[in-house]
N, C-alpha and C positions, 0 to 999 in steps of 0.2 A: 504494500500500500504506500502511496506517495502522499506525504503531508507537506503542504506549502504554507509558510508563514509570511504574510505580507506585513511589512514593518519588521523584517527579520534582523535589522540592526538595532532593535530596541533593547533597552537594558534588561528587561525581565525575560527575554527569550531563553536564557540558560535555565530558568526554572522549568520550562516545558521540556527542554532536552534532558534535564535531570530526571524528570518524571518518566521519560521514555526508556531510561536505562534498564536493560534486562527484559524489555517487553518486545517480543518479536513481531507485533502487529504491524509496525511501521518499518519498512525496509529502505525508505528513501526520505530524507528530510531536506527540503529546499528552502533557503532563506532568500527573500527578495526585499530590497530596500533601494531607495533612490540615492542614499548617501553611501558611497562606496567605502569611505573611511570607517563609518560606524559599522557597516556590514563586515568589514575585515576584522574589526576589533572583536565583535561577538563571535565570529567564526573561530578566532583564536581561542576564546574562552571554551567553546564547545570542543575544539580539538584537544585541549589540555585535559579533558575528562575522558577516561577510557570507557569503552562500551557505547551502546546506543547505535542508532542507524547511521549509515554514511551521510555526510552533510555536504551539500553544494550551495554556493552563494552566487547570486546574479542580480544585476541591476536591470535586467530586461524582463518586463512583466510577462510577455507572451511566452518566453522560454520557461519561466517559472510555472505558469498555469497549465501548460499542455501536459495532459496525462494525470492531473491532480485527482486524487480520490477525496481528500479533505483539504480545505483551505481555512487557515486561521487568519482573520483580518485584525491587525493590531497596529494601525497606522496612526500618526499624529500630524495633521496638516499644520504647517508652520512651526512644528516642533515645540519645545518647552518655552522658547521665546514667545510663541503665541499664547501659551498658558499664562505667562506673566502679564501680557497685555490684557488678556481676558480679565484677570484679577484686578489689575491696577486701574483700568478704565472704569470698571464697575465701582470700585472702592472710592474713586474720585467723585462719583455721583452719590455716595452714601448708600450704595446698593451692594448686596452680597456678591463677592467675586468668585465663589467656588466654581470650578471648571465645568461641572455638569448641572448644577442647580442654579436657576435664576439667570441673570444677564450673562454671566460668563459662559454658561452652557448654551445659551441662544447664539452668541457670537461663534462659539466653537462649532455648533451645528450648522450655521449658515455657511461657513467655509468648508466644512467636512462633507455635507450631504452631496454636493455636486461631484466630489471626488469619488466617494463610495458608490454613487450611482453609476459612474463610468466603470468602476471596478466590477460591479455586479453585472453589467452588460458584457464585459470581457470574459468573466467567469462563465456566464450563460452560453457564450459562443465557443470558448476554448475548452471548457471542462463542464459540460452540461449535466453530467451525472455526479458532480462533486457536492459534498455537504460543506456548507460554509458556517463556521463558528465565529461570531463577531465579538471581539473584545473592544473595538473602537468606541470611545465615548463621544457624545452621550449615547450609551449603549442601546436604550430602547428606541430613541429617535433614529439612530443609524440603522438598526436592524429593520425598522419599518421602511426606511428609504430603500434598502437593498431588497426587501421582500417584494417590492413592486416589480422586480425583474426576476427574482429567484423563488418567489412563493415560499412554501414551507421548507425549502432546502437551505434557508438561512435561519440560524437560531442564535440569539444573543445570550451572553452569560455575564454574570457579575458575582463576585464572591461576598458581597455585603450581607445577603440574607443567611449565609451559611452558618454563622455563629448562633443566630436566633433559632434555627430549626435543627441544630445538631442533636441527634438522639431521637428525633421524632420520625416514626415510620410513615406517617401520613399527615404532614404539616398543613395547617389551614392558614395559608399565607397568600396575600393578594395585594395588588397595586400596580404601580409603574416602577421602572428602574429608579432606584434611590428614593422611592416614595411608596413604601409598602408596610403592611402590618401583619403580625402573626396573632392568631387567636389560639390560646392554649390554656386549659384549666380555668376557664371563665375569665381570663385576663386578656388584654390586648397589649401587645408589645410592639413598639414602632421600630422600623429599620433605623440604623444609626444616623442616616442622612436626614431623617424627618426633623431632627432638631434644628436644622438650618431654616426650616419654615417657622419654627417657634421662636428662634433667636436669630433673625435674618442678617444682622450686620454687627460686626465688631471689627474695628480697624486694627490690623495687626501692629504690635509694638515693634516687631522686627521684620525680617523678610517674610514674604508670603510663601506658601508651600511651593508654588511654581518657581519662585526665585531661589529657594533652597535647592530644589531638584536641578534647576538649570546649572547652578554653580557646581553642585556635586557631580553631575554627570559629565559636564564639560571637563572637569579634572580627571574623571575616570577615562574618558576617551583619549585625552592627551597622554595619560600614563601608558595606555596600551599602544600608542604610536611608537613607543620605545620598544624595540625588539628584545631588549633584555628584561623587560618587566615580566613577572610571573602572572599570566592572565587570570588563572583561577584564583590565586590568593588575592589579587587586586579586586576582582569582581566580588568575591565573598566578603571582603572587608566593607566595600561600599554597600552591598546588599544589607549587611547587618545594621549599618548605620541608618540606612533608609527605613528599614522595618522598625527599628527602635524609635525613630523620631515620629513616624506615622502613627504607630499604634499607641505611643505614649500620648499623642495629641487627641486621639479619638477613643474615649473610654469604652471598653467592652468590645472593641473591634477584634475580629478573629485574626490570627497570625498567618496571613497568606491563604493559599488554597485555590486561587483561580485556575492554576494549571491543573490541579487534580479534578476540578469540576469539568474543565475542557476535555481532559482525557477520558473521564468517565462517560461524558456525552459522546465523544468520538467512538469509543469502544461499543457503546450500545447501538449507535447508528450503523456500525460496521458488523453487527451481528454477534458481538461477544457477550451477549447476555443483556437483559433489560436493566434499566436504571430509572430511578425516580429522583428528579432534580428540579430545583426552582430555576426557571429559564425565562427569557424574553421571547415570546412567540405571539402569533396572531391570536386575537381575543376569541374569535369563533363562538361568541355567546357566553363566555365564561363570566364576564362582568357586564351585567345587563345595561349599565348606563353608558357604555362605550361602544363604538362601531365594531363590527365583526373583524374588520381588517386592521384595526388599531393594535399595535403591539403592547402587550401587558406583561407583567412579571408574576408568574403563578407556578405552582407545582405541576410537573408534567411527567407522564410515563413515556419513556423513550425506547424505541425499538427500530429495526431497519426501515420501517416506513416513515419514521419521523418522530417529532415531539408532540404529544397529545395532551392538552390541558386537562387537569382533573377538576371536578367540581369544588368550589370554595364557597365560604359564607359571603353573602353580599356585604359590601362596604357600608359603613354608617353613612348617614346623610352628609356629615361634615367631610368624611374621607372621600365620598363620591364627588362632592363639589370641588374639593381640592384637586383630585386627580383629573376631573373633567376640565378644570381651568388649565392645568399644565398640558393636558393633551391638546386642547385648543391652541395653545401657544406652539406646541410641536407641529401641529398640522399647518400653521401659518409659516413655519420654517420650511416645511416640505413644499408648500405652494411657492414661496419665494425662490427656492432653489430650482423648481421646475420651470418657472415662468420668468425669472429675473425681476420680479416685482419688488421694488423698494417699499411700496405700500404694504405688501404682505409681510415683509421683514419688520416694518414698524409695528404692525399688529402683533407679531410674535413677541416683541418686547412689551407692548402696552397691555396685552392680555395676560401676561404672566403675573401670578399673585404676589411675587416679590418685587415687582417694579411698581412704584407708588403712584405714578401719574403719566399721562400722555406726554407731558413736557420732558420728564426724565427719559421716557422711552425714545423721544426724538433726539435728545442729546447723546444718549448711548449709541444709537444707530449711527449718528454722524461721526462720533469718535471712533467707533469700530471700523467704519468705512474708510476713514482717513488712515487708520493704523494698518489695515490689512489689504494688500493688493488683491488677494483672493476674492474680495467682495466687490471687485470692479464689475462683476456681471449684473449687479443690481442697478436698475434704472427707473 
């Protein structure tokens, strides 16, 4: 089986490779990235770890996709520099700058959806039988964009619900990516990201998360440009620092695991036994207040025919209203990306519950358009 990772120069790719060690399911791992330097650095890390499938790296998309059985999509349009701009422009308007929730996520979506839409078209043409596992944020929005071309063959994943449902055979969890709730034992427990909606803005005393990661990863890739640097030792040290700072900042967050979720999903899709996972998939009537083709985050049974949503309890009126408003904003992003409409992009900001006014929405859109050449398609 041929596994392709789009965004193969990304820092977390060695986690996937590590999870593949000793597993004969994948006999070919292909890394694709537009940045040849980052790609070479990650290839060095993988080569330093014995075992695992043979690895090839390429900057040519078509070469990577041909013959793919599974595609992991983990790209970041405009890199970590883009994340910093997403955060800082929002903070400048007194609005939450988190990269997937609120204004930062809308900006990220507006420049990412056109790219992943083209990726989905290429996958459909060059590897029509491939399963696509989407890591790219905002995960629900991006999965919905890709599903317009790939249908149920694209499935989104996120590790944030994993800690909530650990040990539960049949979790009653429902919502959108980074906006979901678990019902267990008569209690309702929110996904860790829901707190952003409850305390939407706090100006950081120091660097934002994006600024920290940008500097950390820039130093890592510079170190690996030195042929004498030990790639695995260097990567392990940076990964440990990254995990410690992230999970120290978000109380109760699980220590990693997205790679395990992705591989459990892949194995189930490839016939290595069924799995029950919380995934981002088309709604198909699971949440009655949202359209059938809207992507939601719910428990699914997975087998070689795909990921099938399980019944869940209806959301409360307040939860339904909040997820409905966020989905309305996401749909405006999809409209803007499909049509180039700046008016739809403005609605995406104005309709989001964490953007306080039309005036703020207008200033945010203007600032993001000025910062990102990728948004030149808006008119």
